[in-house]
N, C-alpha and C positions, 0 to 999 in steps of 0.2 A: 566183445567187439570194440575195438579202439576207434577213436574218432581221430581222423587225420584232416589235413587241409585239403580243400577242394580246388583243384586247378582246372583252369579251361584248357581243353585239349588234352593232349595226352604226352607221355614221354618225359624226357628230361628238358624241362624249360630252364634256361640260365637268366631270365628276365628280372628275378627277385620278387615277383608278386606271387604271393602265396594264398591269395583269397581269404585272408582273415578278416573277421568283421572290422569295420571302421570304429575307431575309439573317439571319433570327433562328434561334437554335438552341432546340429544345424541350427544357427541362431537366427535365421532368416525370419521365422515367425515372431520370435522375440522382438526383433528390430521393428518389424511391422506393427505390432502392438504397441511399442514404445512410441513410435512416430505418431499414431492414431491418438494416443493420450497426450502427447505434446501439442498437437493441433487443438484437440478439445480444451486443454487448459489455455492455450494462447486466445482462443475465442472467447471462453468463459471470463478469463481474468479482468478485462475492461469492464465487463457487466456487474462486477461484484463491488466497484466503487460506488461509496455513498456520498451524498450531500448535493448540492448546487453546483453544476458545473462552471468554474471559473478558471481563468488563464492566471496561474500564479507567476509572481515574479521569481526570478532566479538568484540563488545564493549558494555559497559553499559552505555555510555553517552546518555543523553536525547535529544530529538529534540528541536529545537527552533521554535516558532510559527512563519510562515511567511505570509504575506499577498498575494503575487504574487505567481505564480508557477515558481519555480527555473528553470533555464537552466541546463542541465545534460550533463557532457562528461563522456564517459566510455571508459575505457581501456580494451581490451580483453586480454586472455592469452598469444597471440603474441605480445602483445604490441601495437596493432593498436588503435589508438584513433577513437571514434565514438561520433558524436553529435547528440543525440537522437538515431536514427537508421542510420544515415548518416555517412559513413566511411570517415574519413578526411585524406588527403594526408599530408606527411610531409611538402611539400612547400605550401600547400593551408590551414593549420591549422591556422596560425596567421592572415592572411587576413580575413578568416571567422570569427574568434573571435572577431578582431577588428571592423567588420562590426556590430557584434551584440552587442558589447560594446557601439559603438557609438548611437545605438538605446536607450539605457537605461543603463548608467554607474553604477546605483545603483542595477541593476540586480544580484541576488545571482547565483552563479555558482556552482553546486555540481559535485564533481569528484568522480566516482566510478571506482575502479581498482581491478581488479581480483587479488586474494591472492596470485597468482602464478607469477605476475608481479614483477619485481625486484623494489625496493624503488626508485632507480635513475630514472626509466623511469616515474613513478607517480610524482616525484619532477619536472621532465622536463616538464611535460604537465602542472603542476600547475605554473611553471614558465612562460609558454607560455601563460596561462591564465591572469596572472598578467601584462605581457607586453601588452596584447591586451587592457587593461584598466578597467578591473573587480577588484573591490575593496573588494567584499565580496565573498570569496571562501571557501567552506566547503568540507571536505571528508566524504563519506558514508560508514558506517561499518554495520555488521550485529550483533545483539545481541546475546549473548551466546546461548539463547534458540532457535535461528534458525530464529526468527522473525527480522524484521526491527525495529530499535529502534523508539520510538515515535516521534523523530524528529532528523535532522541531527546534528552533533557535531557543536558546536558554529563556526560562521563564523570567519575564520582566514584571516587578511589583505593579500593581494597578495604577500607581501614581504616574507612571510613564518614565521613571529613572531606572536605568540599568544599573546593577550592583556588580 
């Protein structure tokens, strides 16, 4: 018994439809799943950021590629320094930084300061970072578009002079 095409109706139809199976894939379920995943990632991405929330100043500087994850010290609106999310006391900041610098003096230290913080306070913290023994210190700023730049500004020696 031979298999032929199934036509609706009978007789000689000249409409060109022969009832062959469709060879197209229905992508609607795939698109639905992708949109759900997109929404999940859009909601979850802001929750994955770490550190103290600060409003960064804007810059167009490019990031420098780094092999190790750098340490990050943040200064909030009130001028309080934080190492990751750990608040540092004025008398405890230097011993804590010295202990970290003793582990790896070539470690990069990133300084994040709220744009409301006076420049002198940020320089004071950078001075303490230099005194602790860190030689690679960078400031983090936000690009004018609102996103973080692709890399932090070039590492500045702890003495405060750029090379």
